[in-house]
C-alpha positions as CSV (number, residue, x, y, z in Angstrom):
1,M,7.7,-16.1,-10.0
2,P,6.5,-12.7,-7.8
3,K,4.0,-13.7,-5.2
4,H,0.6,-12.9,-5.9
5,R,-0.5,-9.7,-4.0
6,I,-3.7,-9.8,-1.4
7,L,-5.5,-7.0,-0.3
8,M,-7.1,-8.0,2.9
9,V,-10.0,-5.1,4.0
10,D,-11.0,-6.5,7.3
11,D,-11.6,-4.2,10.7
12,D,-10.8,-7.4,13.1
13,R,-7.2,-7.1,13.7
14,D,-7.0,-10.6,15.2
15,F,-8.3,-11.8,11.8
16,L,-6.3,-9.6,9.8
17,L,-3.0,-11.1,11.8
18,A,-4.2,-14.6,11.4
19,M,-4.9,-14.6,8.3
20,R,-1.3,-12.8,7.6
21,V,0.1,-15.4,8.9
22,R,-1.8,-18.2,6.9
23,L,-1.7,-16.7,3.5
24,E,2.3,-15.7,3.7
25,A,2.9,-18.9,4.8
26,S,1.2,-20.1,1.4
27,G,3.6,-17.4,-0.3
28,Y,1.4,-14.6,-0.7
29,E,2.1,-11.2,-0.2
30,V,-0.4,-10.0,2.1
31,I,-1.5,-5.8,2.2
32,E,-4.1,-5.0,5.0
33,A,-6.3,-2.1,5.3
34,P,-8.5,-2.1,8.4
35,D,-11.3,0.3,6.9
36,V,-12.7,1.8,3.7
37,N,-10.3,4.4,4.2
38,V,-7.2,2.8,4.1
39,A,-8.2,0.5,1.4
40,L,-9.0,3.3,-0.9
41,K,-5.6,4.9,-0.1
42,V,-3.9,1.8,-0.3
43,V,-5.4,0.9,-4.0
44,E,-4.9,4.7,-5.0
45,T,-1.2,4.5,-4.0
46,Q,0.0,1.0,-4.8
47,P,0.3,-1.5,-7.4
48,P,-3.2,-3.1,-7.7
49,P,-3.8,-6.2,-5.9
50,D,-4.3,-9.8,-7.4
51,L,-7.2,-10.4,-5.1
52,I,-9.0,-8.8,-2.4
53,L,-10.3,-10.7,0.3
54,L,-13.6,-8.1,1.8
55,D,-14.9,-8.4,5.1
56,I,-18.5,-6.9,4.4
57,G,-19.1,-5.3,8.0
58,L,-16.9,-2.7,8.5
59,T,-16.7,-0.2,11.3
60,I,-15.7,2.6,8.7
61,G,-18.4,1.8,6.1
62,N,-19.3,-1.6,4.2
63,G,-17.8,-4.0,2.1
64,I,-20.5,-4.1,-0.6
65,M,-20.5,-0.2,-0.9
66,L,-16.4,-0.4,-1.0
67,L,-16.4,-3.3,-3.9
68,D,-18.7,-0.9,-5.7
69,C,-16.2,2.0,-5.3
70,F,-13.3,-0.7,-6.1
71,R,-15.3,-1.2,-9.6
72,T,-14.8,2.1,-10.8
73,Y,-11.3,1.8,-10.5
74,D,-10.2,0.3,-14.0
75,A,-7.4,-1.4,-12.5
76,L,-9.6,-3.3,-10.4
77,R,-12.6,-4.4,-12.5
78,Q,-11.5,-7.7,-13.2
79,T,-9.7,-8.3,-9.9
80,P,-11.0,-11.2,-8.2
81,V,-12.8,-10.7,-4.9
82,I,-13.5,-13.1,-2.3
83,I,-15.9,-12.3,0.5
84,L,-15.2,-13.4,4.2
85,T,-17.8,-12.0,6.7
86,A,-19.8,-12.9,9.9
87,Q,-22.7,-11.3,9.0
88,P,-25.5,-13.7,8.7
89,A,-28.1,-12.0,6.2
90,P,-28.3,-14.2,3.3
91,F,-29.4,-11.3,1.1
92,L,-25.6,-10.5,1.3
93,R,-24.7,-13.4,-0.4
94,H,-27.1,-12.5,-3.6
95,E,-25.6,-8.8,-3.3
96,A,-22.0,-10.2,-3.5
97,R,-22.4,-12.5,-6.7
98,K,-24.3,-9.5,-8.5
99,R,-21.5,-7.6,-8.3
100,G,-18.6,-10.6,-9.5
101,V,-17.8,-11.8,-6.3
102,V,-15.8,-15.2,-7.2
103,A,-16.7,-16.8,-3.3
104,F,-18.4,-16.3,-0.2
105,F,-17.3,-17.3,3.1
106,H,-18.9,-17.2,6.4
107,K,-16.2,-16.7,9.1
108,P,-14.8,-18.8,10.3
109,A,-13.8,-20.2,7.3
110,D,-12.4,-23.7,6.7
111,N,-8.9,-22.7,5.6
112,A,-8.3,-25.3,3.0
113,E,-11.6,-24.3,1.2
114,L,-10.5,-21.0,1.5
115,L,-7.0,-21.3,0.1
116,A,-8.4,-23.9,-2.6
117,A,-10.7,-20.9,-3.6
118,I,-8.0,-18.2,-3.2
119,R,-5.8,-20.5,-5.7
120,Q,-8.6,-20.8,-8.1
121,A,-9.3,-17.4,-8.3
122,L,-5.6,-16.4,-9.3
123,G,-5.3,-19.2,-11.7
124,E,-3.3,-21.4,-10.1
125,T,-2.6,-25.2,-10.5
126,S,-2.6,-27.2,-7.4
127,S,0.5,-29.8,-7.9
């Protein structure tokens, strides 16, 4: 079975590396984007990801605006999105849910809970 492709959009290089290691160890293919511009280039030039892990506070742009932009692409309209953010603002969870985000985590997220949310969003069954 082909690996599920996960697009991770986060400007924290250490976090990207740590998440890449965890996700690849769990059998996923990971595409990294450290900012809005790279994320948009990825979705315009590569096959669509199966899931998007998205930070809200990005150096260039923000995750909520990027999510709105992703939803304008036919290939990404139904792609599950999980938010991972260090931003404490409670209204962000509400804004994310209004946009169809399947899960919302504050950093640092519990690895087991995050992996379970990823598996559920991808329709994987636990064995």
